[in-house]
NUTOR-654387 format. One line per 8 residues: number of its first residue (from 1); for each residue y, z, x of N, C-alpha, C, O. Coordinates in steps of 0.1 Angstrom, whole numbers, plus 5000, padded with zeros to 4 digits. Layout:
N
NUM	Y Z X Y Z X Y Z X Y Z X  ...;
This chain:
209
1	5179 4965 5306 5180 4973 5294 5175 4966 5282 5168 4972 5273  5178 4953 5281 5173 4945 5270 5157 4944 5270 5151 4945 5260  5152 4943 5282 5137 4942 5284 5131 4955 5279 5121 4955 5272  5137 4967 5283 5132 4980 5278 5132 4981 5263 5123 4986 5257  5143 4977 5257 5144 4978 5242 5134 4969 5236 5128 4972 5226  5132 4957 5241 5122 4947 5236 5108 4954 5237 5100 4953 5227  5105 4959 5249 5092 4966 5250 5090 4978 5241 5079 4980 5235  5100 4986 5240 5100 4997 5231 5097 4993 5217 5089 4999 5210;
9	5104 4983 5212 5103 4979 5198 5089 4973 5195 5083 4976 5185  5084 4965 5205 5071 4959 5203 5060 4970 5204 5050 4969 5197  5062 4980 5212 5052 4991 5214 5052 4999 5201 5041 5002 5196  5063 5002 5195 5064 5010 5183 5057 5002 5171 5050 5008 5163  5060 4989 5171 5054 4981 5161 5039 4980 5162 5032 4982 5152  5034 4978 5174 5020 4978 5176 5013 4992 5173 5002 4992 5168  5020 5002 5176 5015 5016 5173 5014 5018 5158 5004 5023 5153  5025 5014 5151 5025 5017 5136 5014 5008 5129 5008 5012 5120;
17	5012 4996 5135 5002 4987 5128 4988 4991 5132 4979 4991 5123  4986 4996 5144 4972 4999 5149 4967 5012 5144 4956 5013 5140  4976 5022 5144 4971 5036 5141 4965 5037 5127 4954 5042 5125  4972 5032 5116 4965 5032 5103 4952 5025 5102 4943 5029 5095  4951 5013 5109 4939 5006 5109 4927 5014 5116 4916 5014 5111  4930 5019 5127 4920 5027 5135 4916 5039 5127 4904 5042 5126  4926 5046 5121 4922 5058 5113 4914 5055 5101 4904 5062 5098  4917 5044 5095 4909 5039 5083 4895 5036 5087 4885 5040 5080;
25	4893 5028 5098 4880 5024 5102 4872 5037 5107 4860 5038 5103  4878 5045 5115 4871 5057 5120 4867 5066 5108 4856 5072 5108  4876 5067 5098 4873 5076 5087 4862 5070 5079 4853 5077 5074  4861 5057 5077 4851 5050 5069 4837 5052 5076 4827 5055 5070  4837 5050 5090 4825 5052 5097 4820 5067 5097 4808 5070 5095  4830 5076 5097 4826 5090 5097 4821 5094 5083 4811 5101 5083  4827 5089 5073 4821 5092 5059 4807 5086 5058 4799 5093 5052  4805 5074 5062 4792 5068 5061 4782 5076 5069 4771 5078 5064;
33	4785 5080 5081 4775 5088 5089 4773 5101 5083 4761 5106 5083  4783 5108 5077 4781 5121 5071 4772 5119 5058 4763 5127 5057  4775 5109 5050 4767 5108 5038 4753 5104 5041 4743 5109 5036  4751 5094 5051 4738 5090 5055 4730 5101 5061 4718 5102 5059  4737 5110 5069 4730 5122 5074 4725 5132 5064 4715 5138 5066  4732 5132 5053 4728 5142 5042 4717 5136 5033 4708 5143 5030  4719 5124 5029 4709 5118 5020 4698 5111 5027 4688 5108 5020  4699 5107 5040 4689 5100 5047 4676 5107 5046 4665 5101 5043;
41	4675 5120 5050 4662 5127 5050 4656 5128 5036 4644 5128 5034  4665 5129 5026 4660 5130 5012 4653 5116 5008 4642 5116 5002  4660 5105 5012 4654 5092 5009 4641 5090 5017 4631 5085 5011  4640 5095 5029 4628 5093 5037 4616 5101 5031 4605 5096 5032  4619 5112 5025 4608 5120 5019 4603 5114 5006 4591 5115 5003  4612 5108 4999 4609 5103 4985 4605 5088 4985 4597 5084 4977  4610 5081 4995 4606 5067 4996 4598 5064 5008 4603 5067 5019  4586 5059 5007 4577 5057 5018 4581 5046 5028 4576 5046 5039;
49	4590 5037 5024 4594 5026 5032 4610 5026 5033 4616 5032 5025  4615 5020 5044 4629 5020 5046 4636 5009 5039 4631 4997 5039  4647 5012 5032 4655 5002 5025 4668 5000 5032 4677 5009 5033  4670 4988 5038 4683 4985 5046 4695 4986 5036 4695 4981 5025  4705 4992 5042 4718 4993 5034 4719 5004 5024 4728 5005 5016  4708 5013 5023 4708 5023 5013 4719 5033 5016 4725 5039 5006  4722 5036 5028 4732 5046 5032 4746 5040 5028 4755 5048 5023  4748 5027 5031 4761 5021 5027 4763 5021 5012 4774 5024 5007;
57	4752 5018 5005 4753 5018 4990 4756 5032 4985 4764 5033 4976  4750 5042 4990 4753 5056 4986 4767 5060 4989 4774 5066 4981  4772 5056 5001 4786 5058 5004 4796 5052 4994 4806 5058 4990  4793 5039 4990 4801 5032 4981 4801 5039 4967 4811 5040 4961  4789 5043 4963 4788 5050 4950 4796 5063 4951 4802 5067 4941  4795 5070 4962 4802 5083 4963 4817 5081 4962 4824 5088 4955  4822 5070 4969 4837 5067 4968 4841 5063 4954 4851 5067 4950  4832 5056 4948 4835 5052 4934 4835 5064 4925 4844 5065 4916;
65	4826 5074 4927 4826 5086 4919 4839 5094 4921 4844 5100 4912  4843 5095 4934 4856 5102 4936 4867 5095 4929 4876 5102 4924  4867 5082 4929 4878 5074 4921 4877 5077 4907 4888 5079 4900  4865 5078 4901 4864 5081 4887 4869 5095 4884 4876 5098 4874  4865 5105 4893 4870 5119 4891 4885 5120 4892 4891 5127 4885  4891 5112 4902 4905 5112 4904 4913 5107 4893 4925 5111 4891  4907 5099 4884 4915 5094 4873 4913 5103 4860 4919 5100 4850  4904 5112 4861 4902 5122 4851 4913 5133 4852 4916 5137 4863;
73	4918 5138 4841 4928 5148 4841 4924 5161 4849 4931 5166 4857  4912 5166 4845 4907 5178 4852 4904 5175 4867 4908 5183 4875  4898 5163 4869 4895 5160 4883 4907 5158 4891 4908 5161 4903  4918 5152 4885 4930 5150 4893 4937 5163 4897 4941 5164 4908  4936 5173 4888 4942 5186 4891 4934 5193 4902 4940 5199 4911  4921 5191 4901 4912 5197 4911 4915 5191 4925 4916 5199 4935  4916 5178 4925 4918 5171 4938 4932 5175 4944 4934 5176 4956  4942 5176 4935 4955 5179 4939 4956 5193 4945 4963 5195 4955;
81	4948 5202 4939 4948 5216 4944 4941 5216 4958 4946 5223 4967  4930 5209 4959 4923 5208 4972 4931 5202 4983 4932 5206 4994  4938 5191 4979 4947 5184 4988 4959 5194 4992 4963 5193 5004  4964 5202 4983 4974 5211 4987 4970 5221 4997 4978 5225 5006  4958 5226 4996 4952 5235 5006 4951 5228 5020 4954 5234 5030  4946 5216 5020 4944 5209 5032 4957 5205 5039 4958 5204 5051  4967 5203 5031 4981 5199 5036 4987 5211 5044 4997 5209 5051  4981 5223 5042 4986 5235 5050 4982 5234 5064 4988 5241 5073;
89	4972 5226 5067 4968 5224 5081 4977 5214 5088 4977 5202 5084  4984 5218 5099 4994 5209 5105 4988 5196 5109 4994 5185 5106  4977 5196 5117 4972 5183 5122 4967 5174 5110 4970 5162 5111  4961 5179 5100 4956 5172 5089 4968 5166 5082 4968 5154 5078  4979 5174 5080 4991 5169 5073 4997 5157 5080 5002 5148 5074  4998 5158 5094 5004 5148 5102 4997 5135 5101 5004 5124 5100  4984 5135 5100 4976 5122 5100 4974 5117 5086 4976 5105 5083  4972 5126 5076 4968 5123 5063 4979 5117 5055 4978 5107 5048;
97	4991 5123 5056 5002 5119 5047 5007 5104 5050 5008 5097 5040  5009 5100 5062 5013 5086 5064 5002 5076 5060 5005 5066 5053  4989 5079 5063 4979 5070 5059 4978 5069 5043 4976 5058 5038  4979 5080 5037 4978 5080 5022 4989 5073 5016 4987 5065 5006  5002 5074 5021 5013 5067 5016 5011 5052 5017 5015 5044 5008  5006 5047 5029 5004 5033 5031 4994 5028 5022 4996 5017 5015  4982 5035 5020 4972 5030 5012 4976 5031 4997 4973 5021 4989  4983 5041 4993 4987 5043 4979 4997 5033 4975 4999 5030 4963;
105	5005 5027 4985 5015 5017 4981 5009 5005 4975 5016 4998 4967  4996 5002 4977 4990 4990 4972 4982 4994 4959 4976 4985 4953  4982 5006 4955 4975 5010 4943 4983 5007 4930 4994 5013 4929  4978 5000 4921 4986 4997 4909 4988 5009 4900 4996 5010 4891  4979 5020 4902 4980 5032 4894 4990 5042 4900 4992 5052 4894  4995 5039 4912 5004 5049 4918 5019 5046 4915 5023 5035 4917  5025 5055 4909 5039 5053 4904 5049 5052 4916 5060 5047 4915  5044 5056 4928 5053 5055 4940 5049 5043 4948 5055 5041 4959;
113	5040 5035 4944 5035 5023 4952 5044 5011 4948 5054 5011 4941  5039 4999 4953 5045 4986 4951 5043 4983 4936 5032 4983 4931  5054 4980 4929 5053 4977 4914 5049 4962 4912 5040 4959 4905  5057 4954 4919 5055 4939 4917 5062 4932 4928 5069 4938 4936  5059 4919 4929 5065 4910 4939 5079 4907 4934 5081 4904 4922  5089 4907 4943 5103 4903 4939 5109 4894 4950 5106 4895 4962  5118 4885 4945 5126 4877 4954 5140 4882 4952 5146 4883 4941  5147 4886 4963 5161 4890 4963 5168 4883 4974 5162 4877 4983;
121	5181 4883 4973 5190 4877 4983 5195 4888 4993 5201 4898 4989  5191 4885 5005 5196 4894 5016 5208 4888 5023 5207 4876 5026  5219 4895 5025 5231 4889 5031 5228 4883 5044 5235 4873 5048  5219 4888 5052 5216 4883 5066 5206 4871 5066 5208 4862 5074  5196 4872 5057 5185 4862 5058 5184 4853 5046 5175 4845 5046  5192 4854 5036 5191 4846 5024 5181 4852 5015 5179 4864 5014  5174 4843 5007 5164 4848 4998 5151 4853 5005 5146 4845 5013  5147 4865 5002 5135 4870 5009 5125 4875 4998 5129 4878 4987;
129	5113 4876 5003 5102 4881 4994 5099 4895 4998 5097 4899 5009  5098 4904 4988 5095 4918 4990 5087 4924 4978 5082 4916 4970  5087 4937 4977 5080 4944 4967 5089 4954 4960 5096 4962 4967  5090 4953 4947 5097 4963 4939 5091 4977 4941 5079 4979 4938  5099 4987 4945 5095 5000 4946 5101 5010 4937 5095 5020 4934  5113 5007 4932 5120 5017 4923 5131 5010 4915 5138 5001 4920  5132 5014 4902 5143 5010 4894 5151 5022 4891 5145 5032 4887  5164 5021 4892 5172 5033 4891 5186 5029 4886 5189 5017 4885;
137	5195 5038 4884 5209 5035 4880 5218 5041 4891 5216 5052 4896  5229 5034 4893 5239 5039 4903 5253 5037 4898 5256 5027 4891  5262 5047 4900 5276 5046 4896 5284 5040 4908 5287 5047 4918  5288 5028 4907 5295 5021 4918 5310 5020 4915 5317 5012 4921  5315 5029 4906 5329 5029 4902 5332 5023 4889 5343 5026 4884  5322 5016 4883 5325 5010 4870 5314 5015 4860 5310 5008 4851  5310 5028 4862 5299 5033 4853 5286 5030 4859 5284 5024 4869  5276 5035 4852 5262 5034 4857 5258 5019 4856 5260 5012 4846;
145	5252 5014 4866 5247 5001 4867 5232 5001 4871 5229 5007 4881  5224 4993 4864 5209 4993 4867 5207 4986 4880 5212 4975 4883  5200 4992 4889 5197 4987 4903 5182 4987 4905 5174 4994 4898  5178 4980 4915 5164 4980 4919 5163 4981 4935 5172 4976 4942  5153 4988 4939 5150 4989 4954 5138 4980 4957 5128 4981 4951  5140 4971 4967 5129 4962 4971 5126 4964 4985 5135 4963 4994  5114 4966 4988 5109 4968 5002 5105 4954 5008 5097 4947 5002  5112 4950 5019 5110 4937 5025 5103 4939 5038 5110 4943 5048;
153	5090 4936 5040 5083 4938 5053 5089 4929 5063 5093 4917 5061  5091 4934 5076 5096 4926 5087 5085 4925 5098 5086 4916 5106  5076 4935 5099 5066 4935 5109 5053 4938 5102 5049 4950 5100  5045 4928 5098 5033 4929 5090 5037 4936 5077 5045 4931 5070  5031 4948 5074 5034 4955 5062 5040 4969 5064 5045 4975 5055  5039 4974 5076 5041 4988 5078 5056 4991 5082 5060 5003 5081  5063 4981 5086 5077 4982 5089 5085 4972 5081 5080 4961 5079  5097 4976 5077 5105 4967 5069 5118 4972 5066 5122 4983 5071;
161	5125 4965 5057 5139 4968 5053 5139 4972 5038 5131 4966 5031  5148 4980 5034 5150 4983 5020 5163 4976 5015 5174 4978 5020  5161 4967 5006 5172 4959 5000 5174 4965 4986 5165 4965 4978  5187 4968 4983 5191 4974 4970 5200 4964 4963 5211 4961 4969  5197 4959 4952 5205 4949 4945 5206 4952 4930 5197 4960 4925  5215 4947 4923 5215 4949 4908 5203 4943 4902 5197 4934 4907  5198 4949 4891 5186 4945 4885 5185 4930 4882 5175 4924 4883  5196 4925 4876 5196 4911 4872 5196 4901 4884 5194 4889 4882;
169	5198 4906 4896 5198 4898 4908 5184 4896 4914 5183 4888 4923  5175 4903 4909 5161 4902 4914 5153 4892 4905 5154 4893 4892  5145 4884 4911 5136 4875 4904 5122 4878 4906 5118 4880 4918  5114 4880 4896 5100 4884 4897 5091 4872 4894 5089 4868 4883  5085 4866 4905 5076 4855 4903 5062 4860 4897 5059 4872 4897  5055 4850 4892 5041 4853 4886 5031 4855 4897 5021 4848 4898  5033 4865 4906 5024 4868 4917 5020 4883 4916 5028 4891 4912  5008 4886 4919 5003 4900 4919 5008 4906 4933 5012 4898 4942;
177	5007 4919 4934 5010 4925 4947 5000 4920 4958 5004 4918 4969  4988 4918 4954 4978 4913 4964 4982 4899 4968 4981 4895 4980  4987 4891 4959 4992 4877 4963 5004 4878 4973 5004 4871 4983  5013 4888 4970 5024 4890 4979 5020 4894 4993 5025 4889 5003  5010 4903 4994 5005 4908 5007 4999 4896 5014 5001 4894 5026  4991 4888 5007 4985 4876 5013 4995 4866 5019 4993 4861 5030  5006 4864 5011 5016 4855 5016 5023 4860 5028 5026 4852 5038  5026 4873 5029 5033 4879 5041 5023 4878 5053 5028 4875 5064;
185	5011 4882 5051 5001 4882 5062 4999 4868 5068 4995 4867 5080  5000 4858 5060 4997 4844 5064 5010 4837 5068 5010 4825 5071  5021 4845 5069 5034 4838 5073 5039 4828 5063 5046 4819 5066  5035 4829 5050 5040 4820 5040 5030 4809 5037 5032 4801 5027  5019 4808 5044 5010 4797 5042 5003 4798 5029 4998 4788 5023  5001 4810 5024 4995 4812 5011 5004 4811 4999 5000 4813 4988  5016 4807 5001 5026 4806 4991 5022 4794 4982 5020 4783 4987  5022 4796 4969 5019 4785 4960 5030 4774 4960 5041 4777 4963;
193	5026 4762 4956 5036 4751 4956 5047 4753 4947 5059 4749 4949  5044 4760 4936 5055 4763 4925 5054 4777 4921 5043 4782 4918  5065 4784 4921 5066 4798 4917 5072 4798 4903 5083 4794 4900  5064 4804 4894 5069 4806 4880 5074 4820 4878 5070 4829 4886  5082 4822 4868 5087 4835 4865 5077 4843 4858 5069 4838 4850  5076 4856 4861 5067 4865 4854 5071 4866 4839 5083 4867 4836  5061 4864 4830 5065 4864 4816 5071 4877 4811 5065 4888 4812  5084 4876 4807 5091 4888 4802 5104 4883 4796 5111 4874 4801;
201	5107 4889 4784 5119 4885 4777 5131 4888 4785 5133 4899 4791  5140 4879 4785 5153 4881 4792 5153 4880 4807 5161 4885 4813  5142 4874 4812 5141 4873 4827 5151 4864 4833 5154 4853 4827  5158 4868 4843 5168 4861 4850 5161 4851 4859 5150 4853 4863  5168 4840 4863 5163 4830 4872 5163 4835 4886 5168 4846 4889  5158 4827 4895 5158 4831 4909 5172 4832 4915 5181 4824 4911  5175 4841 4924 5188 4842 4930 5191 4830 4938 5183 4824 4944  5204 4826 4938 5209 4814 4945 5212 4818 4959 5218 4829 4962;
209	5208 4809 4969 5211 4812 4983 5224 4806 4987 5229 4807 4998;
């Protein structure tokens, strides 16, 4: 029974880690082939010689253009409407939603993504490193109290625990979200020798273990 549970947990972890990576790579290859198939003949007619990497450059420019449009008010509404229509397709919705949530979590412009790196105290593991995802208030019997939700990865980045602590119990080091991801993926080897506090008035010190 223990062996079955171990195998099931490892299989689920491998599945959750592998699927987004495979989908991302397949999607990127598909976009490149689609763009190259459309613009390739045009380039061949206008340019007498072959330029290596022109299809990749065109794909990158196209993705950049979509990003520029997505940050525009009109473009954002247009993309949201198009996305709403596509989300009506069951298969597309099943694949697209999880992948988008994972990718958007690392976007600094996404209000639902990782806000910043945080150190909090977990009752089982001591002080742990995670990512601030939400600041909110909770009534625990003594009126509203400011709280924070911190996502603590346990298997790479796609599986983890949610730790909720009072706002003053969280310590925010001077690390970017990218720094935090690098630290987790390297098992702590990318951790700087000294962690300083993020510059902010009234910042509390690190939680005591």
